[in-house]
C-alpha positions, 0 to 999 in steps of 0.5 A: 656908711649907708646911703640915705634914700634919694626918693620918697617911697610912696611916690615911686610906689605910685609910679610902679602901681601905674605901670603895673595897672597899665601893662599888667604884672607879666608884661612889666619888666624890671627895665620898665620899672626902673624907667618909670619909677626913676630909681635904680634897680638896686634901689628897687630890690633894697626897698621892695625886695623883688618884682612880686613884692613890689607888685603886691605893695602896688596892689595894696597902695591902689586899694587904699587910694580907691577906698579913700576916694569912695569913702569920701564920695559916700560921706559927701552924699545926702542919699544912698542913690546919690552915693551909688551914682557917685561910686559908679561915676568914679568907676567909669570916669577916667582921670587923665593920668591914670590907666582905664579899668581897675588894677585889682580886677585886672590883677585877679583876671591875670594872676588870680588862679596862679598866684595865691597872694594876688588871689587873696588880695583880690578877694579881700578887696572884692569883699570890702566892696560888697560890704560897702555896697551892702551898707549903702543898700541898707541905708537906701532901704531904711530911707525908702529909696530902695526896695526891701524885696531883696536881701541887701547882701545878695543885692550887694553881691549883684552890684559888685558883679556889675561894678567888676563888669563895668571896670573890665569894660572900661579897659576897652573902647566901650563908650561911656553912654553904654556904661551909663545905660548899664548903671541906669538899669541897675539903679532901676532894679534897686528902686521902689 
């Protein structure tokens, strides 16, 4: 008779996501995963197949969580300016129990040129972020908050590039004041 799982899949996936986010794919060993996930090596293989599949699932889990958070911030915003400020605030704020930076950006830098599946997931995430920025810019342009001198899609690509840089810098000891100055200049470029 098969044993039933003694763990919640999303709970252990969150733990794997966190250790991959902290250490990266290559520096995270199976022993690290066993220790941090709190399940046996055999359970990892039975549930997630292998380390690479687990990593891809952790990337997907991270992307879903971030999307949910950002959409909630956008929906709670009364203006496009407020929505962008909230998004950038999420990017530079550090929750106590999460590593700094962004798992998707970190993964793209670490593996994007060598791992097609990681590259595809990273690009999907980046494209989704650009669409989100484009919609906010269009909203701001319709409401007269942002200049219409620039194409919304091109400005979205620019904002995404800024956000990737901010998330990469958040992995370092860069102080939040500097990141906030970068955001302030970015916002000035958008406004009328």
